[in-house]
C-alpha positions as CSV (number, residue, x, y, z in Angstrom):
1,M,-0.2,0.1,0.2
2,R,0.8,3.8,-0.5
3,S,0.4,6.6,2.2
4,G,-1.1,10.0,1.9
5,T,-2.0,12.8,3.5
6,L,-4.6,15.6,2.4
7,I,-4.5,18.9,4.2
8,N,-8.1,20.7,3.8
9,G,-8.3,18.3,0.3
10,N,-4.9,19.1,-0.7
11,P,-2.0,17.0,-1.2
12,D,0.4,18.1,1.8
13,C,2.1,17.0,4.7
14,T,3.0,20.3,6.0
15,V,0.4,22.5,9.0
16,T,1.6,26.1,9.8
17,A,3.3,27.0,12.4
18,V,0.2,29.1,13.8
19,D,-2.6,26.5,13.3
20,R,-4.2,26.2,16.4
21,G,-3.6,22.3,17.0
22,F,-0.1,22.5,16.4
23,L,0.3,25.4,19.1
24,Y,-2.7,24.5,21.5
25,G,-3.7,21.3,21.0
26,D,-7.0,23.0,20.2
27,G,-8.5,20.6,18.0
28,L,-9.4,17.0,17.9
29,F,-8.1,13.2,16.3
30,E,-9.5,9.8,15.2
31,T,-8.1,6.9,14.5
32,V,-10.1,4.4,12.4
33,A,-8.9,1.0,11.3
34,V,-9.2,0.3,7.4
35,V,-10.1,-3.2,6.9
36,G,-10.1,-5.0,3.7
37,G,-10.6,-1.4,2.0
38,D,-13.3,-0.7,4.0
39,L,-14.3,1.5,7.5
40,P,-16.6,-1.0,9.5
41,L,-16.4,1.8,12.6
42,W,-16.8,5.0,10.5
43,P,-20.2,5.9,12.0
44,R,-19.0,5.6,15.7
45,H,-15.8,7.6,14.7
46,W,-17.8,10.3,13.2
47,K,-20.4,10.4,16.1
48,R,-17.6,11.2,18.3
49,L,-15.4,13.8,16.5
50,E,-19.2,15.6,16.3
51,S,-19.9,15.2,19.6
52,G,-16.2,16.4,20.2
53,A,-16.3,19.2,18.2
54,R,-19.5,20.4,19.9
55,R,-17.9,20.1,23.2
56,L,-14.7,22.1,22.5
57,G,-17.1,24.7,21.0
58,L,-15.9,24.1,17.1
59,P,-17.7,24.5,14.0
60,P,-19.4,21.3,13.3
61,P,-17.1,19.0,10.6
62,S,-18.0,18.4,7.5
63,E,-18.7,14.9,7.1
64,T,-19.1,15.5,3.1
65,A,-15.4,16.8,2.8
66,F,-14.2,14.4,4.8
67,R,-15.7,11.5,2.9
68,G,-14.3,13.2,-0.3
69,D,-10.9,12.9,1.5
70,L,-11.4,9.2,1.8
71,E,-12.5,8.9,-1.6
72,R,-9.0,9.9,-2.8
73,L,-7.2,8.2,-0.3
74,L,-8.8,4.7,0.6
75,P,-7.5,3.3,-3.1
76,L,-3.8,4.0,-2.1
77,A,-4.5,0.8,1.0
78,D,-5.2,-1.4,-2.4
79,G,-7.4,-3.5,-0.6
80,D,-5.2,-4.3,2.6
81,N,-5.5,-3.1,6.1
82,A,-4.5,0.5,6.6
83,V,-5.3,3.5,9.2
84,L,-7.1,6.3,8.5
85,R,-5.9,9.3,10.7
86,L,-8.2,12.3,10.8
87,Q,-7.6,15.7,12.6
88,Y,-9.4,18.7,12.7
89,T,-8.3,22.0,14.7
90,A,-9.3,25.0,15.5
91,G,-7.2,26.6,12.2
92,S,-5.4,29.8,12.6
93,G,-5.9,33.1,13.8
94,G,-6.5,34.8,17.2
95,R,-4.3,36.4,19.8
96,G,-2.9,34.2,22.0
97,L,-5.3,31.4,23.4
98,Q,-8.5,33.8,22.3
99,R,-10.0,31.5,19.3
100,P,-10.3,34.1,16.3
101,A,-14.4,35.5,16.7
102,T,-14.7,33.5,12.8
103,V,-13.3,30.0,12.9
104,T,-11.8,28.4,10.0
105,P,-10.7,24.6,10.8
106,T,-7.8,22.5,9.4
107,R,-8.9,19.4,7.8
108,V,-6.3,16.5,7.8
109,A,-6.6,13.1,6.7
110,S,-3.7,10.6,6.4
111,L,-3.8,7.0,5.2
112,L,-0.7,5.0,7.1
113,P,-0.1,1.3,7.0
114,Y,-1.5,-1.0,9.7
115,P,0.9,-1.8,12.0
116,R,2.4,-5.4,12.9
117,R,2.1,-6.5,15.7
118,P,3.1,-10.4,17.2
119,E,-0.4,-13.0,16.5
120,V,0.5,-13.8,20.2
121,Y,-0.7,-10.7,21.8
122,W,-4.0,-11.8,20.3
123,E,-3.6,-15.8,21.1
124,S,-2.0,-15.4,24.7
125,G,-2.2,-12.0,25.6
126,V,0.2,-8.9,26.5
127,R,2.5,-7.8,29.5
128,L,1.2,-4.6,31.1
129,H,3.8,-1.7,32.3
130,V,1.9,0.4,35.4
131,C,2.8,3.5,34.3
132,A,3.6,6.3,37.3
133,T,2.6,9.0,35.4
134,R,-1.2,9.9,36.5
135,I,-3.8,11.0,34.3
136,A,-5.2,14.3,35.8
137,E,-9.3,14.5,36.5
138,Q,-11.0,17.1,33.7
139,P,-14.4,16.7,33.4
140,A,-14.7,19.3,30.3
141,L,-12.4,17.2,28.4
142,A,-13.0,13.4,29.3
143,G,-14.4,11.5,27.2
144,I,-13.1,13.5,23.7
145,K,-10.3,12.5,21.7
146,H,-8.3,15.9,22.1
147,C,-5.1,16.9,20.8
148,N,-3.3,17.5,23.5
149,R,-2.0,14.0,24.6
150,L,1.4,14.7,26.6
151,E,0.2,12.8,29.8
152,Y,0.4,10.0,27.3
153,V,3.8,10.7,25.8
154,L,5.2,11.1,29.2
155,A,3.9,7.2,29.8
156,R,4.6,5.7,27.1
157,G,8.0,7.0,27.8
158,E,8.7,4.9,30.7
159,W,9.3,2.0,29.4
160,S,11.4,0.6,26.0
161,D,10.8,-3.4,27.0
162,E,9.5,-4.0,23.0
163,H,7.7,-7.5,24.9
164,I,5.4,-4.9,26.6
165,P,3.1,-3.3,23.9
166,E,0.9,-1.4,26.2
167,G,0.7,0.6,29.8
168,L,-1.7,0.7,32.6
169,L,-2.7,4.5,33.5
170,L,-4.1,5.2,36.9
171,D,-5.3,8.8,37.6
172,T,-4.4,11.2,40.2
173,Q,-6.9,9.5,42.8
174,N,-4.9,6.1,42.0
175,K,-8.3,4.5,40.4
176,V,-7.6,2.9,36.9
177,C,-8.2,5.1,34.1
178,E,-7.1,3.4,30.9
179,G,-4.3,2.4,28.8
180,T,-1.9,4.7,27.0
181,I,-3.4,3.6,23.8
182,S,-6.3,1.3,24.7
183,N,-9.3,0.9,27.2
184,V,-9.1,-1.4,30.0
185,F,-11.9,-4.3,31.3
186,A,-11.9,-6.4,33.8
187,V,-14.7,-10.0,34.4
188,R,-15.0,-10.9,38.2
189,Q,-17.1,-13.4,38.9
190,G,-19.0,-12.9,35.9
191,A,-19.6,-9.3,35.7
192,L,-17.8,-6.6,33.2
193,L,-15.8,-4.3,35.1
194,T,-14.4,-1.0,33.2
195,P,-13.5,2.6,34.4
196,S,-15.9,5.3,34.4
197,L,-14.6,8.1,32.3
198,D,-16.8,10.8,33.1
199,R,-13.7,12.3,34.7
200,C,-10.5,11.7,32.6
201,G,-9.8,9.2,29.9
202,V,-11.4,8.5,26.3
203,H,-14.6,6.8,25.2
204,G,-12.8,4.0,22.6
205,V,-15.3,2.9,19.7
206,M,-14.2,-0.5,20.4
207,R,-15.1,0.1,24.4
208,A,-18.3,1.1,23.2
209,I,-19.0,-2.2,21.0
210,V,-17.9,-4.2,24.0
211,L,-20.4,-2.7,26.5
212,E,-22.9,-3.2,24.1
213,Q,-22.3,-6.7,23.6
214,A,-21.6,-7.6,26.8
215,S,-25.2,-6.3,27.5
216,E,-27.0,-8.0,25.0
217,W,-25.4,-11.2,26.4
218,G,-27.3,-10.4,29.3
219,M,-23.8,-9.8,31.4
220,T,-23.8,-7.9,34.2
221,V,-22.0,-4.6,33.1
222,E,-20.2,-1.8,35.9
223,Q,-18.7,1.0,35.1
224,G,-17.0,2.7,38.4
225,R,-14.0,3.7,40.2
226,Y,-11.5,0.9,40.7
227,T,-8.2,0.3,42.4
228,L,-4.9,-1.3,40.9
229,D,-6.0,-4.5,43.7
230,D,-9.5,-4.2,42.1
231,W,-7.9,-5.5,38.6
232,L,-4.8,-8.0,40.1
233,A,-7.9,-9.5,41.9
234,A,-10.1,-9.7,38.5
235,D,-10.4,-13.1,37.0
236,E,-9.6,-12.3,33.5
237,L,-8.0,-8.8,32.0
238,F,-8.6,-7.4,28.4
239,L,-7.6,-4.1,26.5
240,T,-9.5,-2.9,23.4
241,N,-9.0,-0.3,21.2
242,S,-10.4,0.2,17.2
243,L,-6.9,-0.9,15.4
244,I,-6.4,-3.8,17.9
245,G,-9.8,-5.0,18.7
246,I,-8.9,-7.2,21.9
247,W,-6.0,-8.0,23.6
248,P,-5.9,-10.1,26.6
249,V,-3.9,-9.2,29.2
250,R,-1.2,-12.2,30.3
251,V,1.0,-10.7,33.0
252,L,0.1,-7.2,35.2
253,L,2.9,-7.0,38.1
254,D,3.3,-10.3,39.0
255,Q,0.1,-11.5,38.4
256,H,-0.7,-14.3,35.5
257,W,-3.4,-15.1,33.6
258,Q,-5.1,-17.2,30.9
259,V,-7.2,-16.1,28.4
260,G,-10.6,-16.2,29.7
261,P,-14.0,-17.5,27.9
262,I,-15.6,-14.2,28.4
263,T,-12.3,-12.3,26.8
264,R,-12.1,-15.2,23.7
265,R,-16.2,-15.4,23.3
266,L,-15.9,-11.5,22.9
267,Q,-12.8,-11.9,20.1
268,Q,-14.9,-14.4,18.8
269,A,-17.9,-11.9,18.2
270,I,-15.8,-9.0,17.1
271,G,-13.7,-10.9,14.8
272,T,-16.6,-12.7,13.2
273,A,-18.4,-9.5,12.5
274,G,-15.0,-7.7,10.7
275,L,-15.0,-5.4,13.3
276,A,-11.0,-5.3,13.5
277,P,-8.0,-6.9,11.9
278,I,-7.4,-9.9,13.8
279,P,-4.5,-12.3,12.7
280,D,-6.0,-15.1,11.3
281,R,-4.1,-17.9,13.2
282,A,-5.7,-15.9,16.1
283,M,-8.9,-16.3,14.7
284,N,-8.8,-19.5,14.8
285,K,-7.9,-20.1,18.5
286,V,-11.2,-17.7,19.5
């Protein structure tokens, strides 16, 4: 496949130095899985982008404009799995922190190769690093995917072991929040647990799908405030995002898990529905 970037519909990869997304992180982004040339989760990503724009007070993004970008970029994937990254910022202008009276947003769409990851992450699970960096509570930004990711950058810089693909983030009250690139789930006594994200964290697209699927199955689903000890006492742990689907957790601190039946069942449901790229051999085991 080939990569490509469009800025406001024009082939380019350079944003002006006075764009507010660059200066202040004043904007939003979405990372969308391209599965076999299709965008199975597009409606959910678009809904989150629209919601985030409303909450930040940005003009509504034009789906027609972004769709036009996609029509030009997706053929570059040549039917392969890929990653579509959308960015929508407050554009240029304004004095200091204050936006101009009329905001002219910047629209960026990029097509990138799908990251290659070991199949064992899906088959047997991953090891998690517990991050020392804490995620600050800010209800005004909780749930949305805004452009300021500094806390996550600092957290990801804490480890370099190539065999640890993800880190677990706690908030400033030492409650489990999410991963650096994922949402986190626990299974305990048949109930599905995940942190409430009303104070910090990102409402992941795949997270929402898992919650809906579990509810359809009649599982008890709880969103709350959990400690690290709560997570270590779980029967199963797993991670979600729109690019990985579901990764079981194999090791957290000195605790080890086998991949549990609920995690496997959810993997199967997501894989069968074609909602995320999953290695073929991993699918044979779910």
